[in-house]
HTML snippet that shows the backbone in 3Dmol.js (N, CA, C, O; Angstrom):
<script src="https://3Dmol.org/build/3Dmol-min.js"></script>
<div id="view" style="width:600px;height:400px;position:relative"></div>
<script>
const pdb = `
ATOM      1  N   UNK A   1     -83.388-240.485 -33.244  1.00  0.00           N
ATOM      2  CA  UNK A   1     -82.768-241.525 -32.570  1.00  0.00           C
ATOM      3  C   UNK A   1     -83.687-242.553 -32.167  1.00  0.00           C
ATOM      4  O   UNK A   1     -83.319-243.728 -32.158  1.00  0.00           O
ATOM      5  N   UNK A   2     -84.994-242.178 -31.792  1.00  0.00           N
ATOM      6  CA  UNK A   2     -86.041-243.136 -31.325  1.00  0.00           C
ATOM      7  C   UNK A   2     -86.406-244.013 -32.457  1.00  0.00           C
ATOM      8  O   UNK A   2     -86.828-245.152 -32.260  1.00  0.00           O
ATOM      9  N   UNK A   3     -86.227-243.419 -33.854  1.00  0.00           N
ATOM     10  CA  UNK A   3     -86.615-244.295 -35.015  1.00  0.00           C
ATOM     11  C   UNK A   3     -85.630-245.417 -35.186  1.00  0.00           C
ATOM     12  O   UNK A   3     -85.995-246.515 -35.605  1.00  0.00           O
ATOM     13  N   UNK A   4     -84.435-245.161 -34.877  1.00  0.00           N
ATOM     14  CA  UNK A   4     -83.343-246.398 -34.934  1.00  0.00           C
ATOM     15  C   UNK A   4     -83.561-247.562 -33.851  1.00  0.00           C
ATOM     16  O   UNK A   4     -83.283-248.751 -34.007  1.00  0.00           O
ATOM     17  N   UNK A   5     -84.093-246.982 -32.774  1.00  0.00           N
ATOM     18  CA  UNK A   5     -84.435-248.032 -31.738  1.00  0.00           C
ATOM     19  C   UNK A   5     -85.557-248.750 -32.098  1.00  0.00           C
ATOM     20  O   UNK A   5     -85.517-249.969 -31.933  1.00  0.00           O
ATOM     21  N   UNK A   6     -86.633-248.200 -32.595  1.00  0.00           N
ATOM     22  CA  UNK A   6     -87.832-248.840 -33.220  1.00  0.00           C
ATOM     23  C   UNK A   6     -87.592-249.919 -34.029  1.00  0.00           C
ATOM     24  O   UNK A   6     -88.115-251.022 -33.865  1.00  0.00           O
ATOM     25  N   UNK A   7     -86.664-249.581 -35.066  1.00  0.00           N
ATOM     26  CA  UNK A   7     -86.154-250.665 -36.059  1.00  0.00           C
ATOM     27  C   UNK A   7     -85.585-251.855 -35.325  1.00  0.00           C
ATOM     28  O   UNK A   7     -85.928-252.973 -35.711  1.00  0.00           O
ATOM     29  N   UNK A   8     -84.715-251.732 -34.262  1.00  0.00           N
ATOM     30  CA  UNK A   8     -84.130-252.830 -33.716  1.00  0.00           C
ATOM     31  C   UNK A   8     -85.246-253.672 -32.912  1.00  0.00           C
ATOM     32  O   UNK A   8     -85.103-254.888 -32.782  1.00  0.00           O
ATOM     33  N   UNK A   9     -86.239-253.073 -32.436  1.00  0.00           N
ATOM     34  CA  UNK A   9     -87.296-253.615 -31.735  1.00  0.00           C
ATOM     35  C   UNK A   9     -88.225-254.585 -32.723  1.00  0.00           C
ATOM     36  O   UNK A   9     -88.986-255.462 -32.314  1.00  0.00           O
ATOM     37  N   UNK A  10     -88.021-254.276 -33.931  1.00  0.00           N
ATOM     38  CA  UNK A  10     -89.002-254.950 -34.974  1.00  0.00           C
ATOM     39  C   UNK A  10     -88.130-256.205 -35.474  1.00  0.00           C
ATOM     40  O   UNK A  10     -88.715-257.054 -36.147  1.00  0.00           O
ATOM     41  N   UNK A  11     -86.921-256.354 -35.217  1.00  0.00           N
ATOM     42  CA  UNK A  11     -86.129-257.540 -35.667  1.00  0.00           C
ATOM     43  C   UNK A  11     -86.831-258.907 -34.714  1.00  0.00           C
ATOM     44  O   UNK A  11     -87.363-259.849 -35.302  1.00  0.00           O
ATOM     45  N   UNK A  12     -86.760-258.863 -33.522  1.00  0.00           N
ATOM     46  CA  UNK A  12     -87.293-260.106 -32.869  1.00  0.00           C
ATOM     47  C   UNK A  12     -88.801-260.357 -33.315  1.00  0.00           C
ATOM     48  O   UNK A  12     -89.184-261.515 -33.482  1.00  0.00           O
ATOM     49  N   UNK A  13     -89.640-259.304 -33.506  1.00  0.00           N
ATOM     50  CA  UNK A  13     -90.861-259.589 -33.904  1.00  0.00           C
ATOM     51  C   UNK A  13     -90.812-260.347 -35.278  1.00  0.00           C
ATOM     52  O   UNK A  13     -91.429-261.406 -35.400  1.00  0.00           O
ATOM     53  N   UNK A  14     -90.105-259.831 -36.286  1.00  0.00           N
ATOM     54  CA  UNK A  14     -89.969-260.312 -37.412  1.00  0.00           C
ATOM     55  C   UNK A  14     -89.564-261.669 -37.551  1.00  0.00           C
ATOM     56  O   UNK A  14     -90.187-262.470 -38.247  1.00  0.00           O
ATOM     57  N   UNK A  15     -88.502-261.958 -36.884  1.00  0.00           N
ATOM     58  CA  UNK A  15     -87.966-263.399 -36.625  1.00  0.00           C
ATOM     59  C   UNK A  15     -89.061-264.465 -35.956  1.00  0.00           C
ATOM     60  O   UNK A  15     -89.336-265.566 -36.435  1.00  0.00           O
ATOM     61  N   UNK A  16     -89.530-263.984 -34.942  1.00  0.00           N
ATOM     62  CA  UNK A  16     -90.835-264.647 -34.434  1.00  0.00           C
ATOM     63  C   UNK A  16     -91.911-265.097 -35.485  1.00  0.00           C
ATOM     64  O   UNK A  16     -92.323-266.245 -35.647  1.00  0.00           O
ATOM     65  N   UNK A  17     -92.252-264.067 -36.104  1.00  0.00           N
ATOM     66  CA  UNK A  17     -93.422-264.115 -37.019  1.00  0.00           C
ATOM     67  C   UNK A  17     -93.035-265.100 -38.261  1.00  0.00           C
ATOM     68  O   UNK A  17     -93.859-265.761 -38.893  1.00  0.00           O
ATOM     69  N   UNK A  18     -91.627-265.077 -38.494  1.00  0.00           N
ATOM     70  CA  UNK A  18     -91.471-265.768 -39.652  1.00  0.00           C
ATOM     71  C   UNK A  18     -91.259-267.271 -39.172  1.00  0.00           C
ATOM     72  O   UNK A  18     -91.516-268.151 -39.993  1.00  0.00           O
ATOM     73  N   UNK A  19     -90.840-267.609 -37.994  1.00  0.00           N
ATOM     74  CA  UNK A  19     -90.800-268.863 -37.549  1.00  0.00           C
ATOM     75  C   UNK A  19     -92.234-269.495 -37.375  1.00  0.00           C
ATOM     76  O   UNK A  19     -92.382-270.707 -37.537  1.00  0.00           O
ATOM     77  N   UNK A  20     -93.202-268.741 -37.073  1.00  0.00           N
ATOM     78  CA  UNK A  20     -94.369-269.074 -36.731  1.00  0.00           C
ATOM     79  C   UNK A  20     -95.140-269.396 -38.198  1.00  0.00           C
ATOM     80  O   UNK A  20     -95.986-270.284 -38.303  1.00  0.00           O
ATOM     81  N   UNK A  21     -94.719-268.548 -39.289  1.00  0.00           N
ATOM     82  CA  UNK A  21     -95.138-268.672 -40.619  1.00  0.00           C
ATOM     83  C   UNK A  21     -94.726-269.999 -41.226  1.00  0.00           C
ATOM     84  O   UNK A  21     -95.550-270.609 -41.907  1.00  0.00           O
ATOM     85  N   UNK A  22     -93.473-270.506 -41.025  1.00  0.00           N
ATOM     86  CA  UNK A  22     -92.902-271.568 -41.624  1.00  0.00           C
ATOM     87  C   UNK A  22     -93.579-272.789 -40.838  1.00  0.00           C
ATOM     88  O   UNK A  22     -93.830-273.774 -41.532  1.00  0.00           O
ATOM     89  N   UNK A  23     -93.880-272.845 -39.591  1.00  0.00           N
ATOM     90  CA  UNK A  23     -94.715-273.723 -38.986  1.00  0.00           C
ATOM     91  C   UNK A  23     -95.944-273.998 -39.581  1.00  0.00           C
ATOM     92  O   UNK A  23     -96.299-275.137 -39.887  1.00  0.00           O
ATOM     93  N   UNK A  24     -96.702-272.836 -39.782  1.00  0.00           N
ATOM     94  CA  UNK A  24     -98.004-272.793 -40.367  1.00  0.00           C
ATOM     95  C   UNK A  24     -98.045-273.385 -41.894  1.00  0.00           C
ATOM     96  O   UNK A  24     -99.077-273.845 -42.384  1.00  0.00           O
ATOM     97  N   UNK A  25     -96.911-273.321 -42.519  1.00  0.00           N
ATOM     98  CA  UNK A  25     -96.976-274.033 -43.765  1.00  0.00           C
ATOM     99  C   UNK A  25     -96.612-275.700 -43.566  1.00  0.00           C
ATOM    100  O   UNK A  25     -97.194-276.604 -44.166  1.00  0.00           O
ATOM    101  N   UNK A  26     -95.649-275.856 -42.702  1.00  0.00           N
ATOM    102  CA  UNK A  26     -95.083-277.261 -42.562  1.00  0.00           C
ATOM    103  C   UNK A  26     -96.104-278.101 -41.735  1.00  0.00           C
ATOM    104  O   UNK A  26     -96.069-279.313 -41.946  1.00  0.00           O
ATOM    105  N   UNK A  27     -96.917-277.685 -40.914  1.00  0.00           N
ATOM    106  CA  UNK A  27     -97.656-278.494 -39.983  1.00  0.00           C
ATOM    107  C   UNK A  27     -98.793-279.040 -40.899  1.00  0.00           C
ATOM    108  O   UNK A  27     -98.906-280.259 -41.021  1.00  0.00           O
ATOM    109  N   UNK A  28     -99.579-278.256 -41.502  1.00  0.00           N
ATOM    110  CA  UNK A  28    -100.753-279.110 -42.440  1.00  0.00           C
ATOM    111  C   UNK A  28    -100.060-280.301 -43.424  1.00  0.00           C
ATOM    112  O   UNK A  28    -100.615-281.365 -43.698  1.00  0.00           O
ATOM    113  N   UNK A  29     -98.853-279.922 -43.845  1.00  0.00           N
ATOM    114  CA  UNK A  29     -98.347-280.971 -44.827  1.00  0.00           C
ATOM    115  C   UNK A  29     -97.898-282.089 -43.986  1.00  0.00           C
ATOM    116  O   UNK A  29     -98.250-283.195 -44.396  1.00  0.00           O
ATOM    117  N   UNK A  30     -97.247-282.065 -42.974  1.00  0.00           N
ATOM    118  CA  UNK A  30     -96.908-283.157 -41.998  1.00  0.00           C
ATOM    119  C   UNK A  30     -98.075-283.740 -41.419  1.00  0.00           C
ATOM    120  O   UNK A  30     -98.159-284.966 -41.346  1.00  0.00           O
ATOM    121  N   UNK A  31     -98.888-283.077 -41.043  1.00  0.00           N
ATOM    122  CA  UNK A  31    -100.437-283.651 -40.575  1.00  0.00           C
ATOM    123  C   UNK A  31    -100.998-284.508 -41.664  1.00  0.00           C
ATOM    124  O   UNK A  31    -101.417-285.640 -41.425  1.00  0.00           O
ATOM    125  N   UNK A  32    -101.009-283.991 -42.825  1.00  0.00           N
ATOM    126  CA  UNK A  32    -101.639-284.790 -43.796  1.00  0.00           C
ATOM    127  C   UNK A  32    -100.897-286.069 -44.235  1.00  0.00           C
ATOM    128  O   UNK A  32    -101.445-287.119 -44.571  1.00  0.00           O
ATOM    129  N   UNK A  33     -99.569-285.828 -44.184  1.00  0.00           N
ATOM    130  CA  UNK A  33     -98.549-286.953 -44.445  1.00  0.00           C
ATOM    131  C   UNK A  33     -99.048-288.018 -43.252  1.00  0.00           C
ATOM    132  O   UNK A  33     -99.529-289.086 -43.630  1.00  0.00           O
ATOM    133  N   UNK A  34     -98.961-287.797 -42.089  1.00  0.00           N
ATOM    134  CA  UNK A  34     -98.965-288.765 -41.087  1.00  0.00           C
ATOM    135  C   UNK A  34    -100.482-289.426 -40.862  1.00  0.00           C
ATOM    136  O   UNK A  34    -100.675-290.582 -40.486  1.00  0.00           O
ATOM    137  N   UNK A  35    -101.461-288.499 -41.156  1.00  0.00           N
ATOM    138  CA  UNK A  35    -102.812-289.178 -41.035  1.00  0.00           C
ATOM    139  C   UNK A  35    -103.042-289.979 -42.253  1.00  0.00           C
ATOM    140  O   UNK A  35    -103.613-291.060 -42.109  1.00  0.00           O
ATOM    141  N   UNK A  36    -102.655-289.579 -43.507  1.00  0.00           N
ATOM    142  CA  UNK A  36    -102.822-290.305 -44.588  1.00  0.00           C
ATOM    143  C   UNK A  36    -102.084-291.664 -44.541  1.00  0.00           C
ATOM    144  O   UNK A  36    -102.599-292.716 -44.919  1.00  0.00           O
ATOM    145  N   UNK A  37    -100.888-291.555 -44.064  1.00  0.00           N
ATOM    146  CA  UNK A  37    -100.071-292.925 -43.917  1.00  0.00           C
ATOM    147  C   UNK A  37    -100.679-293.708 -42.923  1.00  0.00           C
ATOM    148  O   UNK A  37    -100.607-294.924 -43.104  1.00  0.00           O
ATOM    149  N   UNK A  38    -101.299-293.284 -41.850  1.00  0.00           N
ATOM    150  CA  UNK A  38    -101.910-294.144 -40.849  1.00  0.00           C
ATOM    151  C   UNK A  38    -103.188-294.641 -41.662  1.00  0.00           C
ATOM    152  O   UNK A  38    -103.250-295.869 -41.730  1.00  0.00           O
ATOM    153  N   UNK A  39    -103.997-294.101 -42.156  1.00  0.00           N
ATOM    154  CA  UNK A  39    -105.180-294.490 -42.889  1.00  0.00           C
ATOM    155  C   UNK A  39    -104.857-295.429 -43.904  1.00  0.00           C
ATOM    156  O   UNK A  39    -105.540-296.432 -44.114  1.00  0.00           O
ATOM    157  N   UNK A  40    -103.727-295.099 -44.604  1.00  0.00           N
ATOM    158  CA  UNK A  40    -103.329-296.109 -45.835  1.00  0.00           C
ATOM    159  C   UNK A  40    -102.992-297.400 -45.126  1.00  0.00           C
ATOM    160  O   UNK A  40    -103.343-298.416 -45.725  1.00  0.00           O
ATOM    161  N   UNK A  41    -102.355-297.564 -43.921  1.00  0.00           N
ATOM    162  CA  UNK A  41    -101.904-298.703 -43.407  1.00  0.00           C
ATOM    163  C   UNK A  41    -103.174-299.378 -42.826  1.00  0.00           C
ATOM    164  O   UNK A  41    -103.310-300.601 -42.841  1.00  0.00           O
ATOM    165  N   UNK A  42    -104.043-298.580 -42.345  1.00  0.00           N
ATOM    166  CA  UNK A  42    -105.172-299.131 -41.667  1.00  0.00           C
ATOM    167  C   UNK A  42    -106.160-299.920 -42.768  1.00  0.00           C
ATOM    168  O   UNK A  42    -106.770-300.964 -42.540  1.00  0.00           O
ATOM    169  N   UNK A  43    -106.165-299.149 -44.034  1.00  0.00           N
ATOM    170  CA  UNK A  43    -107.149-299.745 -45.060  1.00  0.00           C
ATOM    171  C   UNK A  43    -106.436-300.315 -46.075  1.00  0.00           C
ATOM    172  O   UNK A  43    -107.125-300.829 -46.956  1.00  0.00           O
ATOM    173  N   UNK A  44    -105.079-300.377 -46.220  1.00  0.00           N
ATOM    174  CA  UNK A  44    -104.278-301.143 -47.270  1.00  0.00           C
ATOM    175  C   UNK A  44    -104.477-300.375 -48.623  1.00  0.00           C
ATOM    176  O   UNK A  44    -104.636-300.988 -49.679  1.00  0.00           O
ATOM    177  N   UNK A  45    -104.463-299.096 -48.551  1.00  0.00           N
ATOM    178  CA  UNK A  45    -104.526-298.334 -49.909  1.00  0.00           C
ATOM    179  C   UNK A  45    -103.157-297.561 -50.160  1.00  0.00           C
ATOM    180  O   UNK A  45    -103.131-296.679 -51.018  1.00  0.00           O
ATOM    181  N   UNK A  46    -102.145-297.844 -49.505  1.00  0.00           N
ATOM    182  CA  UNK A  46    -100.829-297.116 -49.791  1.00  0.00           C
ATOM    183  C   UNK A  46    -100.626-297.097 -51.241  1.00  0.00           C
ATOM    184  O   UNK A  46    -100.792-298.101 -51.932  1.00  0.00           O
ATOM    185  N   UNK A  47    -100.215-295.789 -51.772  1.00  0.00           N
ATOM    186  CA  UNK A  47     -99.921-294.542 -51.190  1.00  0.00           C
ATOM    187  C   UNK A  47    -101.111-293.463 -51.522  1.00  0.00           C
ATOM    188  O   UNK A  47    -100.937-292.260 -51.323  1.00  0.00           O
ATOM    189  N   UNK A  48    -102.144-293.914 -51.964  1.00  0.00           N
ATOM    190  CA  UNK A  48    -103.138-293.055 -52.302  1.00  0.00           C
ATOM    191  C   UNK A  48    -103.775-292.002 -51.344  1.00  0.00           C
ATOM    192  O   UNK A  48    -103.900-290.820 -51.665  1.00  0.00           O
ATOM    193  N   UNK A  49    -104.165-292.508 -50.162  1.00  0.00           N
ATOM    194  CA  UNK A  49    -104.691-291.496 -49.217  1.00  0.00           C
ATOM    195  C   UNK A  49    -103.496-290.753 -48.756  1.00  0.00           C
ATOM    196  O   UNK A  49    -103.701-289.543 -48.660  1.00  0.00           O
ATOM    197  N   UNK A  50    -102.289-291.153 -48.440  1.00  0.00           N
ATOM    198  CA  UNK A  50    -101.270-290.414 -48.140  1.00  0.00           C
ATOM    199  C   UNK A  50    -100.949-289.232 -49.054  1.00  0.00           C
ATOM    200  O   UNK A  50    -100.571-288.151 -48.602  1.00  0.00           O
ATOM    201  N   UNK A  51    -101.106-289.467 -50.296  1.00  0.00           N
ATOM    202  CA  UNK A  51    -100.836-288.508 -51.497  1.00  0.00           C
ATOM    203  C   UNK A  51    -101.786-287.662 -51.387  1.00  0.00           C
ATOM    204  O   UNK A  51    -101.468-286.474 -51.360  1.00  0.00           O
ATOM    205  N   UNK A  52    -103.074-287.999 -51.303  1.00  0.00           N
ATOM    206  CA  UNK A  52    -104.156-286.959 -51.399  1.00  0.00           C
ATOM    207  C   UNK A  52    -104.220-286.067 -49.971  1.00  0.00           C
ATOM    208  O   UNK A  52    -104.515-284.877 -50.072  1.00  0.00           O
ATOM    209  N   UNK A  53    -104.012-286.499 -48.961  1.00  0.00           N
ATOM    210  CA  UNK A  53    -103.949-285.750 -47.901  1.00  0.00           C
ATOM    211  C   UNK A  53    -102.733-284.766 -47.629  1.00  0.00           C
ATOM    212  O   UNK A  53    -102.864-283.677 -47.072  1.00  0.00           O
ATOM    213  N   UNK A  54    -101.525-285.288 -48.095  1.00  0.00           N
ATOM    214  CA  UNK A  54    -100.237-284.401 -48.211  1.00  0.00           C
ATOM    215  C   UNK A  54    -100.583-283.334 -49.095  1.00  0.00           C
ATOM    216  O   UNK A  54    -100.309-282.188 -48.739  1.00  0.00           O
ATOM    217  N   UNK A  55    -101.270-283.579 -50.444  1.00  0.00           N
ATOM    218  CA  UNK A  55    -101.452-282.511 -51.434  1.00  0.00           C
ATOM    219  C   UNK A  55    -102.530-281.493 -50.638  1.00  0.00           C
ATOM    220  O   UNK A  55    -102.310-280.282 -50.667  1.00  0.00           O
ATOM    221  N   UNK A  56    -103.572-281.966 -50.006  1.00  0.00           N
ATOM    222  CA  UNK A  56    -104.465-281.123 -49.474  1.00  0.00           C
ATOM    223  C   UNK A  56    -103.816-280.231 -48.395  1.00  0.00           C
ATOM    224  O   UNK A  56    -104.071-279.027 -48.358  1.00  0.00           O
ATOM    225  N   UNK A  57    -102.927-280.854 -47.464  1.00  0.00           N
ATOM    226  CA  UNK A  57    -102.122-279.906 -46.590  1.00  0.00           C
ATOM    227  C   UNK A  57    -101.288-278.971 -47.248  1.00  0.00           C
ATOM    228  O   UNK A  57    -101.303-277.815 -46.826  1.00  0.00           O
ATOM    229  N   UNK A  58    -100.529-279.277 -48.252  1.00  0.00           N
ATOM    230  CA  UNK A  58     -99.667-278.432 -49.075  1.00  0.00           C
ATOM    231  C   UNK A  58    -100.500-277.214 -49.651  1.00  0.00           C
ATOM    232  O   UNK A  58    -100.002-276.114 -49.889  1.00  0.00           O
ATOM    233  N   UNK A  59    -101.758-277.529 -49.835  1.00  0.00           N
ATOM    234  CA  UNK A  59    -102.483-276.424 -50.534  1.00  0.00           C
ATOM    235  C   UNK A  59    -103.210-275.461 -49.416  1.00  0.00           C
ATOM    236  O   UNK A  59    -103.484-274.273 -49.586  1.00  0.00           O
ATOM    237  N   UNK A  60    -103.448-276.201 -48.293  1.00  0.00           N
ATOM    238  CA  UNK A  60    -104.098-275.600 -47.064  1.00  0.00           C
ATOM    239  C   UNK A  60    -103.153-274.601 -46.161  1.00  0.00           C
ATOM    240  O   UNK A  60    -103.515-273.583 -45.572  1.00  0.00           O
ATOM    241  N   UNK A  61    -101.850-275.174 -46.220  1.00  0.00           N
ATOM    242  CA  UNK A  61    -100.759-274.451 -45.471  1.00  0.00           C
ATOM    243  C   UNK A  61    -100.780-273.008 -45.826  1.00  0.00           C
ATOM    244  O   UNK A  61    -101.187-272.197 -44.995  1.00  0.00           O
ATOM    245  N   UNK A  62    -100.333-272.591 -47.110  1.00  0.00           N
ATOM    246  CA  UNK A  62    -100.171-271.243 -47.570  1.00  0.00           C
ATOM    247  C   UNK A  62    -101.495-270.439 -47.551  1.00  0.00           C
ATOM    248  O   UNK A  62    -101.407-269.211 -47.542  1.00  0.00           O
ATOM    249  N   UNK A  63    -102.539-270.943 -47.544  1.00  0.00           N
ATOM    250  CA  UNK A  63    -103.896-270.300 -47.285  1.00  0.00           C
ATOM    251  C   UNK A  63    -104.099-269.844 -45.863  1.00  0.00           C
ATOM    252  O   UNK A  63    -104.423-268.693 -45.572  1.00  0.00           O
ATOM    253  N   UNK A  64    -103.891-270.807 -45.001  1.00  0.00           N
ATOM    254  CA  UNK A  64    -103.772-270.471 -43.489  1.00  0.00           C
ATOM    255  C   UNK A  64    -102.784-269.344 -43.218  1.00  0.00           C
ATOM    256  O   UNK A  64    -103.094-268.421 -42.465  1.00  0.00           O
ATOM    257  N   UNK A  65    -101.515-269.409 -43.863  1.00  0.00           N
ATOM    258  CA  UNK A  65    -100.363-268.515 -43.593  1.00  0.00           C
ATOM    259  C   UNK A  65    -100.879-267.049 -44.208  1.00  0.00           C
ATOM    260  O   UNK A  65    -100.609-266.030 -43.572  1.00  0.00           O
ATOM    261  N   UNK A  66    -101.443-266.985 -45.151  1.00  0.00           N
ATOM    262  CA  UNK A  66    -101.791-265.673 -45.854  1.00  0.00           C
ATOM    263  C   UNK A  66    -102.935-265.107 -45.027  1.00  0.00           C
ATOM    264  O   UNK A  66    -102.901-263.882 -44.905  1.00  0.00           O
ATOM    265  N   UNK A  67    -103.895-265.713 -44.461  1.00  0.00           N
ATOM    266  CA  UNK A  67    -104.941-265.144 -43.541  1.00  0.00           C
ATOM    267  C   UNK A  67    -104.416-264.868 -42.215  1.00  0.00           C
ATOM    268  O   UNK A  67    -104.987-264.071 -41.471  1.00  0.00           O
ATOM    269  N   UNK A  68    -103.333-265.500 -41.873  1.00  0.00           N
ATOM    270  CA  UNK A  68    -102.913-265.416 -40.392  1.00  0.00           C
ATOM    271  C   UNK A  68    -101.789-263.955 -40.456  1.00  0.00           C
ATOM    272  O   UNK A  68    -101.702-263.115 -39.560  1.00  0.00           O
ATOM    273  N   UNK A  69    -101.060-263.953 -41.672  1.00  0.00           N
ATOM    274  CA  UNK A  69    -100.311-262.733 -41.920  1.00  0.00           C
ATOM    275  C   UNK A  69    -101.028-261.410 -42.049  1.00  0.00           C
ATOM    276  O   UNK A  69    -100.590-260.338 -41.630  1.00  0.00           O
ATOM    277  N   UNK A  70    -102.097-261.586 -42.630  1.00  0.00           N
ATOM    278  CA  UNK A  70    -102.949-260.294 -42.790  1.00  0.00           C
ATOM    279  C   UNK A  70    -103.479-259.878 -41.483  1.00  0.00           C
ATOM    280  O   UNK A  70    -103.461-258.672 -41.235  1.00  0.00           O
ATOM    281  N   UNK A  71    -103.902-260.616 -40.699  1.00  0.00           N
ATOM    282  CA  UNK A  71    -104.459-260.518 -39.353  1.00  0.00           C
ATOM    283  C   UNK A  71    -103.160-259.784 -38.489  1.00  0.00           C
ATOM    284  O   UNK A  71    -103.396-258.745 -37.871  1.00  0.00           O
ATOM    285  N   UNK A  72    -101.957-260.300 -38.479  1.00  0.00           N
ATOM    286  CA  UNK A  72    -101.171-259.996 -37.568  1.00  0.00           C
ATOM    287  C   UNK A  72    -100.426-258.633 -38.056  1.00  0.00           C
ATOM    288  O   UNK A  72    -100.031-257.802 -37.238  1.00  0.00           O
ATOM    289  N   UNK A  73    -100.280-258.487 -39.371  1.00  0.00           N
ATOM    290  CA  UNK A  73     -99.844-257.126 -40.043  1.00  0.00           C
ATOM    291  C   UNK A  73    -100.754-256.157 -39.594  1.00  0.00           C
ATOM    292  O   UNK A  73    -100.313-255.219 -38.931  1.00  0.00           O
ATOM    293  N   UNK A  74    -102.141-256.242 -39.886  1.00  0.00           N
ATOM    294  CA  UNK A  74    -102.920-255.387 -39.626  1.00  0.00           C
ATOM    295  C   UNK A  74    -103.071-254.929 -37.960  1.00  0.00           C
ATOM    296  O   UNK A  74    -103.368-253.814 -37.532  1.00  0.00           O
ATOM    297  N   UNK A  75    -102.787-256.081 -37.238  1.00  0.00           N
ATOM    298  CA  UNK A  75    -102.848-255.665 -35.922  1.00  0.00           C
ATOM    299  C   UNK A  75    -101.653-254.892 -35.336  1.00  0.00           C
ATOM    300  O   UNK A  75    -101.721-254.114 -34.384  1.00  0.00           O
ATOM    301  N   UNK A  76    -100.551-255.210 -36.034  1.00  0.00           N
ATOM    302  CA  UNK A  76     -99.250-254.549 -35.747  1.00  0.00           C
ATOM    303  C   UNK A  76     -99.199-253.201 -36.224  1.00  0.00           C
ATOM    304  O   UNK A  76     -98.606-252.369 -35.538  1.00  0.00           O
ATOM    305  N   UNK A  77     -99.798-252.829 -37.427  1.00  0.00           N
ATOM    306  CA  UNK A  77    -100.015-251.577 -37.805  1.00  0.00           C
ATOM    307  C   UNK A  77    -100.846-250.712 -36.868  1.00  0.00           C
ATOM    308  O   UNK A  77    -100.520-249.553 -36.616  1.00  0.00           O
ATOM    309  N   UNK A  78    -101.922-251.293 -36.361  1.00  0.00           N
ATOM    310  CA  UNK A  78    -102.800-250.603 -35.514  1.00  0.00           C
ATOM    311  C   UNK A  78    -102.221-250.176 -34.162  1.00  0.00           C
ATOM    312  O   UNK A  78    -102.401-249.077 -33.637  1.00  0.00           O
ATOM    313  N   UNK A  79    -101.429-251.295 -33.620  1.00  0.00           N
ATOM    314  CA  UNK A  79    -100.654-250.840 -32.461  1.00  0.00           C
ATOM    315  C   UNK A  79     -99.550-249.826 -32.615  1.00  0.00           C
ATOM    316  O   UNK A  79     -99.199-249.130 -31.662  1.00  0.00           O
ATOM    317  N   UNK A  80     -98.956-249.732 -33.907  1.00  0.00           N
ATOM    318  CA  UNK A  80     -98.013-248.639 -34.033  1.00  0.00           C
ATOM    319  C   UNK A  80     -98.720-247.376 -34.024  1.00  0.00           C
ATOM    320  O   UNK A  80     -98.305-246.402 -33.396  1.00  0.00           O
ATOM    321  N   UNK A  81     -99.970-247.377 -34.833  1.00  0.00           N
ATOM    322  CA  UNK A  81    -100.644-245.993 -34.945  1.00  0.00           C
ATOM    323  C   UNK A  81    -101.001-245.578 -33.582  1.00  0.00           C
ATOM    324  O   UNK A  81    -100.750-244.434 -33.204  1.00  0.00           O
ATOM    325  N   UNK A  82    -101.593-246.473 -32.792  1.00  0.00           N
ATOM    326  CA  UNK A  82    -102.002-245.925 -31.520  1.00  0.00           C
ATOM    327  C   UNK A  82    -100.802-245.395 -30.622  1.00  0.00           C
ATOM    328  O   UNK A  82    -100.906-244.400 -29.904  1.00  0.00           O
ATOM    329  N   UNK A  83     -99.649-246.166 -30.739  1.00  0.00           N
ATOM    330  CA  UNK A  83     -98.411-245.907 -30.063  1.00  0.00           C
ATOM    331  C   UNK A  83     -98.154-244.386 -30.448  1.00  0.00           C
ATOM    332  O   UNK A  83     -98.049-243.566 -29.536  1.00  0.00           O
ATOM    333  N   UNK A  84     -98.055-244.009 -31.700  1.00  0.00           N
ATOM    334  CA  UNK A  84     -97.860-242.695 -32.174  1.00  0.00           C
ATOM    335  C   UNK A  84     -98.747-241.547 -31.686  1.00  0.00           C
ATOM    336  O   UNK A  84     -98.392-240.405 -31.395  1.00  0.00           O
ATOM    337  N   UNK A  85     -99.965-242.080 -31.655  1.00  0.00           N
ATOM    338  CA  UNK A  85    -101.076-241.042 -31.135  1.00  0.00           C
ATOM    339  C   UNK A  85    -100.783-240.666 -29.858  1.00  0.00           C
ATOM    340  O   UNK A  85    -100.795-239.489 -29.500  1.00  0.00           O
ATOM    341  N   UNK A  86    -100.441-241.857 -28.936  1.00  0.00           N
ATOM    342  CA  UNK A  86    -100.258-241.613 -27.508  1.00  0.00           C
ATOM    343  C   UNK A  86     -98.935-240.617 -27.335  1.00  0.00           C
ATOM    344  O   UNK A  86     -98.893-239.751 -26.462  1.00  0.00           O
ATOM    345  N   UNK A  87     -97.985-240.829 -28.174  1.00  0.00           N
ATOM    346  CA  UNK A  87     -96.801-240.194 -27.975  1.00  0.00           C
ATOM    347  C   UNK A  87     -96.856-238.582 -28.437  1.00  0.00           C
ATOM    348  O   UNK A  87     -96.044-237.742 -28.048  1.00  0.00           O
ATOM    349  N   UNK A  88     -97.898-238.339 -29.282  1.00  0.00           N
ATOM    350  CA  UNK A  88     -97.998-237.036 -29.704  1.00  0.00           C
ATOM    351  C   UNK A  88     -98.685-236.179 -28.699  1.00  0.00           C
ATOM    352  O   UNK A  88     -98.856-234.981 -28.923  1.00  0.00           O
TER     353      UNK A  88
END
`;
const viewer = $3Dmol.createViewer("view");
viewer.addModel(pdb, "pdb");
viewer.setStyle({}, {cartoon: {color: "spectrum"}});
viewer.zoomTo();
viewer.render();
</script>
């Protein structure tokens, strides 16, 4: 019975982690877009800096997401192992 309750506890964690992951991909892209547009307007180079920084953000987002997910999952597994050791 305890196993079934543990699965329900994982749902909010998975949803929160997914939402954070989505933001980690979207924010570098949006940041690159905004900064690139501002720089293009300032220097009159539209659309080149915007395109370059948006592409860099698009490549950086998944890398940041991957590194973050590996840390979060490792921490979660470590916490679960410690919880099982305490209950035994």
